[in-house]
All heavy atoms as TSV, in Angstrom:
chain	resi	resn	atom	element	x	y	z
A	1	ALA	N	N	165.468	64.337	175.598
A	1	ALA	CA	C	164.709	65.563	175.244
A	1	ALA	C	C	165.600	66.575	174.622
A	1	ALA	O	O	165.140	67.177	173.582
A	1	ALA	CB	C	164.083	66.102	176.588
A	2	GLU	N	N	166.754	66.670	174.970
A	2	GLU	CA	C	167.689	67.625	174.384
A	2	GLU	C	C	168.140	67.250	172.954
A	2	GLU	O	O	168.190	68.176	172.147
A	2	GLU	CB	C	169.022	67.858	175.259
A	2	GLU	CG	C	168.726	68.619	176.636
A	2	GLU	CD	C	168.158	69.955	176.379
A	2	GLU	OE1	O	168.629	70.676	175.483
A	2	GLU	OE2	O	167.320	70.319	177.245
A	3	SER	N	N	168.283	65.966	172.752
A	3	SER	CA	C	168.533	65.560	171.383
A	3	SER	C	C	167.439	65.798	170.456
A	3	SER	O	O	167.551	66.249	169.346
A	3	SER	CB	C	168.864	64.069	171.416
A	3	SER	OG	O	170.076	63.806	172.168
A	4	LEU	N	N	166.209	65.597	170.915
A	4	LEU	CA	C	164.987	65.796	170.199
A	4	LEU	C	C	164.840	67.271	169.858
A	4	LEU	O	O	164.542	67.644	168.662
A	4	LEU	CB	C	163.815	65.131	170.874
A	4	LEU	CG	C	162.524	65.100	170.048
A	4	LEU	CD1	C	162.684	64.282	168.779
A	4	LEU	CD2	C	161.444	64.510	170.901
A	5	ALA	N	N	165.105	68.113	170.818
A	5	ALA	CA	C	165.105	69.484	170.576
A	5	ALA	C	C	166.124	69.943	169.589
A	5	ALA	O	O	165.891	70.900	168.706
A	5	ALA	CB	C	165.281	70.235	171.869
A	6	ALA	N	N	167.263	69.479	169.659
A	6	ALA	CA	C	168.371	69.713	168.652
A	6	ALA	C	C	167.958	69.432	167.292
A	6	ALA	O	O	168.169	70.246	166.393
A	6	ALA	CB	C	169.657	69.078	169.073
A	7	VAL	N	N	167.295	68.283	167.133
A	7	VAL	CA	C	166.888	67.890	165.739
A	7	VAL	C	C	165.766	68.793	165.259
A	7	VAL	O	O	165.745	69.285	164.126
A	7	VAL	CB	C	166.389	66.373	165.793
A	7	VAL	CG1	C	165.757	66.009	164.468
A	7	VAL	CG2	C	167.612	65.433	166.041
A	8	ARG	N	N	164.769	69.063	166.096
A	8	ARG	CA	C	163.687	69.826	165.765
A	8	ARG	C	C	163.924	71.296	165.543
A	8	ARG	O	O	163.517	71.965	164.507
A	8	ARG	CB	C	162.380	69.635	166.763
A	8	ARG	CG	C	161.843	68.331	166.637
A	8	ARG	CD	C	160.719	68.139	167.670
A	8	ARG	NE	N	160.044	66.816	167.530
A	8	ARG	CZ	C	159.176	66.320	168.426
A	8	ARG	NH1	N	158.948	66.988	169.610
A	8	ARG	NH2	N	158.653	65.070	168.267
A	9	GLU	N	N	164.603	71.804	166.596
A	9	GLU	CA	C	164.789	73.342	166.659
A	9	GLU	C	C	166.005	73.782	165.762
A	9	GLU	O	O	166.016	74.845	165.203
A	9	GLU	CB	C	164.774	73.824	168.080
A	9	GLU	CG	C	163.495	73.559	168.714
A	9	GLU	CD	C	163.710	73.774	170.308
A	9	GLU	OE1	O	164.531	74.464	170.703
A	9	GLU	OE2	O	162.870	73.246	170.956
A	10	ASP	N	N	167.105	72.991	165.949
A	10	ASP	CA	C	168.382	73.362	165.413
A	10	ASP	C	C	168.686	72.580	164.060
A	10	ASP	O	O	169.779	72.788	163.490
A	10	ASP	CB	C	169.567	73.238	166.396
A	10	ASP	CG	C	169.357	74.103	167.548
A	10	ASP	OD1	O	168.709	75.134	167.463
A	10	ASP	OD2	O	169.690	73.480	168.650
A	11	ARG	N	N	167.791	71.664	163.719
A	11	ARG	CA	C	168.036	70.989	162.467
A	11	ARG	C	C	169.294	70.132	162.451
A	11	ARG	O	O	169.872	69.883	161.459
A	11	ARG	CB	C	167.937	71.786	161.301
A	11	ARG	CG	C	166.629	72.531	161.047
A	11	ARG	CD	C	166.445	73.535	160.040
A	11	ARG	NE	N	166.950	73.103	158.782
A	11	ARG	CZ	C	167.103	73.706	157.694
A	11	ARG	NH1	N	166.738	75.039	157.695
A	11	ARG	NH2	N	167.572	73.139	156.624
A	12	ALA	N	N	169.502	69.562	163.670
A	12	ALA	CA	C	170.701	68.661	163.754
A	12	ALA	C	C	170.463	67.448	163.013
A	12	ALA	O	O	169.265	66.928	162.924
A	12	ALA	CB	C	170.964	68.308	165.255
A	13	GLU	N	N	171.507	66.839	162.347
A	13	GLU	CA	C	171.399	65.741	161.557
A	13	GLU	C	C	172.093	64.582	162.091
A	13	GLU	O	O	171.974	63.435	161.499
A	13	GLU	CB	C	171.895	66.024	160.068
A	13	GLU	CG	C	171.087	67.153	159.350
A	13	GLU	CD	C	171.658	67.379	157.997
A	13	GLU	OE1	O	172.168	66.473	157.307
A	13	GLU	OE2	O	171.477	68.536	157.468
A	14	VAL	N	N	172.732	64.734	163.180
A	14	VAL	CA	C	173.440	63.669	163.853
A	14	VAL	C	C	173.598	64.057	165.392
A	14	VAL	O	O	173.789	65.218	165.640
A	14	VAL	CB	C	174.811	63.230	163.223
A	14	VAL	CG1	C	175.795	64.451	163.470
A	14	VAL	CG2	C	175.364	62.002	163.825
A	15	ILE	N	N	173.537	63.115	166.234
A	15	ILE	CA	C	173.745	63.356	167.695
A	15	ILE	C	C	175.047	62.652	168.087
A	15	ILE	O	O	175.217	61.428	167.772
A	15	ILE	CB	C	172.551	62.836	168.445
A	15	ILE	CG1	C	171.233	63.541	168.062
A	15	ILE	CG2	C	172.875	63.044	169.976
A	15	ILE	CD1	C	171.243	65.077	168.242
A	16	CYS	N	N	175.842	63.361	168.846
A	16	CYS	CA	C	177.157	62.681	169.286
A	16	CYS	C	C	176.931	62.603	170.896
A	16	CYS	O	O	176.825	63.727	171.435
A	16	CYS	CB	C	178.316	63.502	168.883
A	16	CYS	SG	S	178.606	63.505	167.189
A	17	LEU	N	N	176.873	61.455	171.406
A	17	LEU	CA	C	176.793	61.331	172.847
A	17	LEU	C	C	178.046	61.830	173.465
A	17	LEU	O	O	179.153	61.482	173.014
A	17	LEU	CB	C	176.438	59.897	173.209
A	17	LEU	CG	C	175.243	59.373	172.617
A	17	LEU	CD1	C	174.980	57.821	173.008
A	17	LEU	CD2	C	173.927	60.082	172.997
A	18	GLY	N	N	177.874	62.727	174.417
A	18	GLY	CA	C	179.076	63.397	174.974
A	18	GLY	C	C	179.821	62.857	176.059
A	18	GLY	O	O	180.932	63.475	176.512
A	19	CYS	N	N	179.554	61.791	176.707
A	19	CYS	CA	C	180.322	61.250	177.759
A	19	CYS	C	C	180.173	59.788	177.885
A	19	CYS	O	O	179.143	59.133	177.337
A	19	CYS	CB	C	180.028	61.897	179.065
A	19	CYS	SG	S	178.421	61.510	179.812
A	20	GLY	N	N	181.058	59.084	178.645
A	20	GLY	CA	C	181.015	57.612	178.741
A	20	GLY	C	C	179.719	57.151	179.473
A	20	GLY	O	O	179.337	56.051	179.294
A	21	GLY	N	N	179.118	58.044	180.394
A	21	GLY	CA	C	177.908	57.716	181.006
A	21	GLY	C	C	176.684	57.505	180.122
A	21	GLY	O	O	175.706	56.936	180.537
A	22	MET	N	N	176.834	57.917	178.893
A	22	MET	CA	C	175.794	57.780	177.865
A	22	MET	C	C	176.038	56.568	177.008
A	22	MET	O	O	175.144	56.266	176.186
A	22	MET	CB	C	175.670	59.083	177.044
A	22	MET	CG	C	175.189	60.282	177.824
A	22	MET	SD	S	175.143	61.736	176.702
A	22	MET	CE	C	174.105	62.750	177.648
A	23	ALA	N	N	177.107	55.870	177.178
A	23	ALA	CA	C	177.404	54.718	176.400
A	23	ALA	C	C	176.245	53.729	176.416
A	23	ALA	O	O	175.582	53.431	177.599
A	23	ALA	CB	C	178.673	54.004	176.993
A	24	GLY	N	N	175.873	53.179	175.340
A	24	GLY	CA	C	174.886	52.219	175.175
A	24	GLY	C	C	173.465	52.882	174.998
A	24	GLY	O	O	172.444	52.180	174.759
A	25	LEU	N	N	173.327	54.148	175.020
A	25	LEU	CA	C	171.994	54.868	174.814
A	25	LEU	C	C	171.779	55.250	173.352
A	25	LEU	O	O	170.792	55.819	173.074
A	25	LEU	CB	C	171.941	56.123	175.674
A	25	LEU	CG	C	171.962	55.887	177.205
A	25	LEU	CD1	C	171.885	57.286	177.944
A	25	LEU	CD2	C	170.738	55.104	177.652
A	26	ASP	N	N	172.797	54.846	172.493
A	26	ASP	CA	C	172.602	55.323	171.058
A	26	ASP	C	C	171.318	54.783	170.400
A	26	ASP	O	O	170.643	55.501	169.652
A	26	ASP	CB	C	173.902	54.882	170.222
A	26	ASP	CG	C	174.248	53.481	170.348
A	26	ASP	OD1	O	174.173	52.976	171.622
A	26	ASP	OD2	O	174.574	52.804	169.408
A	27	ALA	N	N	170.967	53.631	170.550
A	27	ALA	CA	C	169.858	52.975	169.965
A	27	ALA	C	C	168.542	53.762	170.402
A	27	ALA	O	O	167.641	54.038	169.561
A	27	ALA	CB	C	169.689	51.474	170.295
A	28	ALA	N	N	168.366	54.036	171.700
A	28	ALA	CA	C	167.228	54.630	172.194
A	28	ALA	C	C	167.114	56.096	171.669
A	28	ALA	O	O	166.074	56.556	171.266
A	28	ALA	CB	C	167.276	54.661	173.796
A	29	VAL	N	N	168.267	56.794	171.594
A	29	VAL	CA	C	168.150	58.110	171.136
A	29	VAL	C	C	167.946	58.087	169.642
A	29	VAL	O	O	167.161	59.009	169.134
A	29	VAL	CB	C	169.537	58.855	171.536
A	29	VAL	CG1	C	169.564	60.336	170.840
A	29	VAL	CG2	C	169.789	58.929	173.029
A	30	ARG	N	N	168.593	57.215	168.906
A	30	ARG	CA	C	168.318	57.089	167.439
A	30	ARG	C	C	166.771	56.829	167.143
A	30	ARG	O	O	166.240	57.468	166.313
A	30	ARG	CB	C	169.181	55.920	166.911
A	30	ARG	CG	C	169.085	55.853	165.365
A	30	ARG	CD	C	169.913	54.690	164.843
A	30	ARG	NE	N	171.223	54.763	165.304
A	30	ARG	CZ	C	171.704	53.794	166.121
A	30	ARG	NH1	N	171.051	52.734	166.575
A	30	ARG	NH2	N	173.116	53.895	166.629
A	31	GLU	N	N	166.225	55.973	167.947
A	31	GLU	CA	C	164.756	55.607	167.673
A	31	GLU	C	C	163.955	56.714	168.032
A	31	GLU	O	O	162.991	57.107	167.317
A	31	GLU	CB	C	164.453	54.514	168.736
A	31	GLU	CG	C	163.039	53.939	168.404
A	31	GLU	CD	C	162.728	52.710	169.372
A	31	GLU	OE1	O	163.590	51.868	169.424
A	31	GLU	OE2	O	161.608	52.765	170.023
A	32	ARG	N	N	164.238	57.551	169.020
A	32	ARG	CA	C	163.471	58.712	169.330
A	32	ARG	C	C	163.613	59.894	168.455
A	32	ARG	O	O	162.602	60.755	168.225
A	32	ARG	CB	C	163.779	59.168	170.769
A	32	ARG	CG	C	162.863	60.146	171.390
A	32	ARG	CD	C	162.839	60.309	172.872
A	32	ARG	NE	N	161.955	61.347	173.289
A	32	ARG	CZ	C	161.901	61.883	174.461
A	32	ARG	NH1	N	162.811	61.474	175.322
A	32	ARG	NH2	N	161.105	62.873	174.799
A	33	THR	N	N	164.832	60.119	168.001
A	33	THR	CA	C	165.092	61.339	167.196
A	33	THR	C	C	164.990	61.081	165.674
A	33	THR	O	O	164.759	61.998	164.939
A	33	THR	CB	C	166.474	61.961	167.425
A	33	THR	OG1	O	167.389	60.862	167.163
A	33	THR	CG2	C	166.610	62.346	168.902
A	34	GLY	N	N	165.254	59.925	165.174
A	34	GLY	CA	C	165.309	59.493	163.757
A	34	GLY	C	C	166.501	59.890	163.076
A	34	GLY	O	O	166.595	59.891	161.824
A	35	VAL	N	N	167.649	60.292	163.816
A	35	VAL	CA	C	168.833	60.634	163.173
A	35	VAL	C	C	169.959	59.733	163.669
A	35	VAL	O	O	169.847	59.062	164.708
A	35	VAL	CB	C	169.241	62.128	163.445
A	35	VAL	CG1	C	168.235	63.087	162.931
A	35	VAL	CG2	C	169.490	62.356	164.931
A	36	PRO	N	N	171.061	59.596	162.931
A	36	PRO	CA	C	172.261	58.741	163.376
A	36	PRO	C	C	172.756	59.329	164.727
A	36	PRO	O	O	172.694	60.531	164.936
A	36	PRO	CB	C	173.241	58.997	162.290
A	36	PRO	CG	C	172.484	59.427	161.123
A	36	PRO	CD	C	171.343	60.332	161.658
A	37	VAL	N	N	173.178	58.390	165.548
A	37	VAL	CA	C	173.700	58.682	166.866
A	37	VAL	C	C	175.113	58.052	167.042
A	37	VAL	O	O	175.197	56.917	166.794
A	37	VAL	CB	C	172.812	58.199	167.969
A	37	VAL	CG1	C	173.383	58.560	169.355
A	37	VAL	CG2	C	171.440	58.935	167.896
A	38	VAL	N	N	176.071	58.860	167.377
A	38	VAL	CA	C	177.474	58.352	167.562
A	38	VAL	C	C	177.779	58.144	169.074
A	38	VAL	O	O	177.543	59.091	169.895
A	38	VAL	CB	C	178.561	59.275	166.944
A	38	VAL	CG1	C	179.962	58.749	167.251
A	38	VAL	CG2	C	178.237	59.514	165.520
A	39	ASP	N	N	177.943	56.883	169.449
A	39	ASP	CA	C	178.393	56.570	170.878
A	39	ASP	C	C	179.945	56.700	170.964
A	39	ASP	O	O	180.657	56.009	170.273
A	39	ASP	CB	C	177.948	55.086	171.186
A	39	ASP	CG	C	178.299	54.646	172.496
A	39	ASP	OD1	O	179.284	55.295	173.140
A	39	ASP	OD2	O	177.722	53.777	172.977
A	40	GLY	N	N	180.382	57.777	171.516
A	40	GLY	CA	C	181.755	58.087	171.649
A	40	GLY	C	C	182.590	56.981	172.111
A	40	GLY	O	O	183.676	56.737	171.728
A	41	VAL	N	N	182.212	56.247	173.191
A	41	VAL	CA	C	182.949	55.104	173.665
A	41	VAL	C	C	183.184	54.031	172.713
A	41	VAL	O	O	184.204	53.623	172.359
A	41	VAL	CB	C	182.337	54.601	174.969
A	41	VAL	CG1	C	182.977	53.221	175.462
A	41	VAL	CG2	C	182.303	55.583	176.097
A	42	LEU	N	N	182.032	53.658	171.944
A	42	LEU	CA	C	182.177	52.614	170.950
A	42	LEU	C	C	182.925	53.049	169.697
A	42	LEU	O	O	183.729	52.336	169.232
A	42	LEU	CB	C	180.737	52.338	170.419
A	42	LEU	CG	C	180.661	51.282	169.413
A	42	LEU	CD1	C	181.189	49.885	169.869
A	42	LEU	CD2	C	179.101	51.037	168.984
A	43	ALA	N	N	182.772	54.380	169.390
A	43	ALA	CA	C	183.674	54.941	168.269
A	43	ALA	C	C	185.176	54.806	168.702
A	43	ALA	O	O	185.968	54.470	167.908
A	43	ALA	CB	C	183.367	56.344	168.009
A	44	ALA	N	N	185.510	55.217	169.920
A	44	ALA	CA	C	186.862	55.155	170.356
A	44	ALA	C	C	187.445	53.772	170.303
A	44	ALA	O	O	188.624	53.484	169.904
A	44	ALA	CB	C	187.082	55.832	171.737
A	45	VAL	N	N	186.671	52.770	170.822
A	45	VAL	CA	C	187.099	51.433	170.897
A	45	VAL	C	C	187.361	50.858	169.457
A	45	VAL	O	O	188.231	50.120	169.165
A	45	VAL	CB	C	186.174	50.578	171.706
A	45	VAL	CG1	C	186.414	49.040	171.623
A	45	VAL	CG2	C	186.219	50.919	173.149
A	46	THR	N	N	186.404	51.193	168.504
A	46	THR	CA	C	186.487	50.744	167.262
A	46	THR	C	C	187.713	51.318	166.520
A	46	THR	O	O	188.440	50.546	165.771
A	46	THR	CB	C	185.203	51.107	166.394
A	46	THR	OG1	O	184.125	50.585	167.181
A	46	THR	CG2	C	185.273	50.584	165.070
A	47	VAL	N	N	188.111	52.520	166.810
A	47	VAL	CA	C	189.229	53.091	166.187
A	47	VAL	C	C	190.548	52.376	166.691
A	47	VAL	O	O	191.403	52.052	165.991
A	47	VAL	CB	C	189.463	54.619	166.418
A	47	VAL	CG1	C	190.747	55.112	166.104
A	47	VAL	CG2	C	188.316	55.363	165.662
A	48	ALA	N	N	190.511	52.176	168.056
A	48	ALA	CA	C	191.667	51.412	168.649
A	48	ALA	C	C	191.802	50.041	168.050
A	48	ALA	O	O	192.918	49.449	167.774
A	48	ALA	CB	C	191.493	51.336	170.151
A	49	GLU	N	N	190.703	49.358	167.957
A	49	GLU	CA	C	190.662	47.999	167.372
A	49	GLU	C	C	191.222	47.983	165.962
A	49	GLU	O	O	192.017	47.133	165.554
A	49	GLU	CB	C	189.315	47.327	167.344
A	49	GLU	CG	C	188.732	46.943	168.664
A	49	GLU	CD	C	187.251	46.511	168.607
A	49	GLU	OE1	O	186.544	46.801	167.668
A	49	GLU	OE2	O	186.812	45.936	169.664
A	50	SER	N	N	190.904	49.008	165.206
A	50	SER	CA	C	191.316	49.087	163.850
A	50	SER	C	C	192.907	49.320	163.732
A	50	SER	O	O	193.566	48.734	162.942
A	50	SER	CB	C	190.677	50.331	163.153
A	50	SER	OG	O	189.263	50.087	162.982
A	51	LEU	N	N	193.369	50.163	164.608
A	51	LEU	CA	C	194.820	50.380	164.692
A	51	LEU	C	C	195.565	49.139	165.054
A	51	LEU	O	O	196.663	48.768	164.435
A	51	LEU	CB	C	195.254	51.408	165.713
A	51	LEU	CG	C	194.611	52.857	165.270
A	51	LEU	CD1	C	194.862	53.830	166.486
A	51	LEU	CD2	C	195.327	53.418	164.048
A	52	VAL	N	N	194.988	48.316	166.013
A	52	VAL	CA	C	195.642	47.004	166.311
A	52	VAL	C	C	195.606	46.007	165.153
A	52	VAL	O	O	196.591	45.412	164.828
A	52	VAL	CB	C	194.919	46.413	167.568
A	52	VAL	CG1	C	195.435	44.958	167.811
A	52	VAL	CG2	C	195.255	47.353	168.739
A	53	ARG	N	N	194.463	45.910	164.445
A	53	ARG	CA	C	194.283	44.927	163.303
A	53	ARG	C	C	195.220	45.492	162.205
A	53	ARG	O	O	195.835	44.581	161.580
A	53	ARG	CB	C	192.875	45.144	162.785
A	53	ARG	CG	C	192.004	43.972	163.380
A	53	ARG	CD	C	190.754	43.859	162.583
A	53	ARG	NE	N	189.960	45.008	162.402
A	53	ARG	CZ	C	189.113	45.551	163.104
A	53	ARG	NH1	N	188.921	45.044	164.303
A	53	ARG	NH2	N	188.542	46.749	162.840
A	54	LEU	N	N	195.480	46.715	162.037
A	54	LEU	CA	C	196.340	47.189	160.976
A	54	LEU	C	C	197.786	47.184	161.437
A	54	LEU	O	O	198.714	47.495	160.566
A	54	LEU	CB	C	195.942	48.652	160.541
A	54	LEU	CG	C	194.650	48.701	159.801
A	54	LEU	CD1	C	194.270	50.188	159.724
A	54	LEU	CD2	C	194.703	48.068	158.467
A	55	ARG	N	N	197.995	46.797	162.755
A	55	ARG	CA	C	199.390	46.785	163.233
A	55	ARG	C	C	200.170	48.113	163.094
A	55	ARG	O	O	201.290	48.186	162.826
A	55	ARG	CB	C	200.301	45.667	162.601
A	55	ARG	CG	C	199.684	44.368	162.870
A	55	ARG	CD	C	200.551	43.211	162.330
A	55	ARG	NE	N	200.005	41.974	162.673
A	55	ARG	CZ	C	199.945	40.844	161.985
A	55	ARG	NH1	N	200.616	40.961	160.741
A	55	ARG	NH2	N	199.507	39.671	162.450
A	56	LEU	N	N	199.381	49.174	163.414
A	56	LEU	CA	C	199.877	50.495	163.339
A	56	LEU	C	C	200.256	51.011	164.708
A	56	LEU	O	O	199.590	50.572	165.750
A	56	LEU	CB	C	198.819	51.489	162.720
A	56	LEU	CG	C	198.573	51.262	161.156
A	56	LEU	CD1	C	197.418	52.145	160.759
A	56	LEU	CD2	C	199.707	51.307	160.401
A	57	SER	N	N	201.244	51.826	164.853
A	57	SER	CA	C	201.591	52.432	166.202
A	57	SER	C	C	202.205	53.819	165.774
A	57	SER	O	O	202.271	54.195	164.617
A	57	SER	CB	C	202.648	51.518	166.811
A	57	SER	OG	O	203.889	51.509	166.082
A	58	THR	N	N	202.669	54.452	166.791
A	58	THR	CA	C	203.319	55.734	166.452
A	58	THR	C	C	204.663	55.635	165.800
A	58	THR	O	O	205.310	54.548	165.887
A	58	THR	CB	C	203.671	56.420	167.878
A	58	THR	OG1	O	204.432	55.709	168.734
A	58	THR	CG2	C	202.250	56.855	168.599
A	59	SER	N	N	204.950	56.539	165.060
A	59	SER	CA	C	206.159	56.503	164.279
A	59	SER	C	C	207.477	56.502	165.206
A	59	SER	O	O	207.520	57.218	166.258
A	59	SER	CB	C	206.343	57.732	163.433
A	59	SER	OG	O	207.573	57.871	162.789
A	60	LYS	N	N	208.520	55.721	164.823
A	60	LYS	CA	C	209.628	55.656	165.598
A	60	LYS	C	C	210.831	56.326	164.877
A	60	LYS	O	O	211.911	56.326	165.378
A	60	LYS	CB	C	210.010	54.205	165.790
A	60	LYS	CG	C	209.024	53.359	166.435
A	60	LYS	CD	C	208.629	53.873	167.860
A	60	LYS	CE	C	207.525	52.982	168.506
A	60	LYS	NZ	N	206.487	53.686	169.156
A	61	VAL	N	N	210.497	57.012	163.751
A	61	VAL	CA	C	211.549	57.737	163.039
A	61	VAL	C	C	212.095	58.833	163.726
A	61	VAL	O	O	213.325	59.102	163.746
A	61	VAL	CB	C	210.874	58.186	161.489
A	61	VAL	CG1	C	211.884	58.962	160.789
A	61	VAL	CG2	C	210.506	56.910	160.834
A	62	ARG	N	N	211.258	59.740	164.316
A	62	ARG	CA	C	211.724	60.894	165.050
A	62	ARG	C	C	211.044	60.872	166.389
A	62	ARG	O	O	210.052	60.169	166.677
A	62	ARG	CB	C	211.335	62.106	164.297
A	62	ARG	CG	C	212.117	62.264	162.999
A	62	ARG	CD	C	211.682	63.602	162.377
A	62	ARG	NE	N	212.509	63.729	161.108
A	62	ARG	CZ	C	212.052	63.374	159.976
A	62	ARG	NH1	N	210.812	62.793	159.807
A	62	ARG	NH2	N	212.733	63.546	158.920
A	63	THR	N	N	211.474	61.687	167.295
A	63	THR	CA	C	210.866	61.815	168.664
A	63	THR	C	C	209.944	62.985	168.522
A	63	THR	O	O	209.779	63.691	167.472
A	63	THR	CB	C	211.849	62.047	169.731
A	63	THR	OG1	O	212.621	63.215	169.383
A	63	THR	CG2	C	212.880	60.829	169.882
A	64	TYR	N	N	209.332	63.274	169.581
A	64	TYR	CA	C	208.378	64.474	169.657
A	64	TYR	C	C	209.188	65.697	169.322
A	64	TYR	O	O	210.423	65.787	169.633
A	64	TYR	CB	C	207.771	64.650	171.036
A	64	TYR	CG	C	206.750	63.546	171.281
A	64	TYR	CD1	C	207.120	62.467	172.108
A	64	TYR	CD2	C	205.508	63.527	170.736
A	64	TYR	CE1	C	206.275	61.399	172.334
A	64	TYR	CE2	C	204.598	62.456	171.004
A	64	TYR	CZ	C	204.953	61.444	171.798
A	64	TYR	OH	O	204.011	60.481	172.028
A	65	ALA	N	N	208.527	66.746	168.730
A	65	ALA	CA	C	209.196	67.908	168.458
A	65	ALA	C	C	209.768	68.554	169.759
A	65	ALA	O	O	209.154	68.570	170.782
A	65	ALA	CB	C	208.215	68.964	167.874
A	66	PRO	N	N	210.956	69.253	169.646
A	66	PRO	CA	C	211.424	69.881	170.744
A	66	PRO	C	C	210.653	71.177	171.126
A	66	PRO	O	O	210.038	71.703	170.269
A	66	PRO	CB	C	212.936	70.416	170.311
A	66	PRO	CG	C	212.871	70.303	168.921
A	66	PRO	CD	C	211.773	69.343	168.456
A	67	PRO	N	N	210.702	71.562	172.318
A	67	PRO	CA	C	209.925	72.772	172.749
A	67	PRO	C	C	210.445	73.970	172.054
A	67	PRO	O	O	211.546	74.012	171.705
A	67	PRO	CB	C	210.116	72.938	174.252
A	67	PRO	CG	C	211.197	71.945	174.698
A	67	PRO	CD	C	211.388	71.031	173.532
A	68	ARG	N	N	209.529	74.941	171.765
A	68	ARG	CA	C	209.880	76.182	171.036
A	68	ARG	C	C	210.611	77.033	171.977
A	68	ARG	O	O	210.432	77.127	173.249
A	68	ARG	CB	C	208.655	76.865	170.591
A	68	ARG	CG	C	207.853	76.138	169.513
A	68	ARG	CD	C	206.674	76.907	169.199
A	68	ARG	NE	N	205.862	76.295	168.157
A	68	ARG	CZ	C	204.718	76.530	167.713
A	68	ARG	NH1	N	204.081	77.585	168.296
A	68	ARG	NH2	N	204.049	75.756	166.887
A	69	PRO	N	N	211.625	77.803	171.479
A	69	PRO	CA	C	212.395	78.726	172.392
A	69	PRO	C	C	211.450	79.786	172.915
A	69	PRO	O	O	210.565	80.243	172.222
A	69	PRO	CB	C	213.415	79.276	171.494
A	69	PRO	CG	C	213.192	78.750	170.013
A	69	PRO	CD	C	212.117	77.840	170.072
A	70	LYS	N	N	211.804	80.213	174.108
A	70	LYS	CA	C	210.854	81.281	174.749
A	70	LYS	C	C	211.518	82.595	174.513
A	70	LYS	O	O	212.729	82.786	174.323
A	70	LYS	CB	C	210.763	80.999	176.221
A	70	LYS	CG	C	210.010	79.812	176.486
A	70	LYS	CD	C	209.798	79.544	178.024
A	70	LYS	CE	C	208.909	78.385	178.223
A	70	LYS	NZ	N	208.512	78.221	179.550
């Protein structure tokens, strides 16, 4: 209902599901609202899979920045 209200009243063009408890609801929300829906869990897993496929990791050139002086 909130997604539909966002589309109708606030002219939202995409819905981002806000927590893992909503995982898997993207198709139902998309069907009801008619706008694209991003499932945050699926998006995060897809990004992680992409990094693994590309064999990317954090840089080993430098360490984390030192803390700023107080």
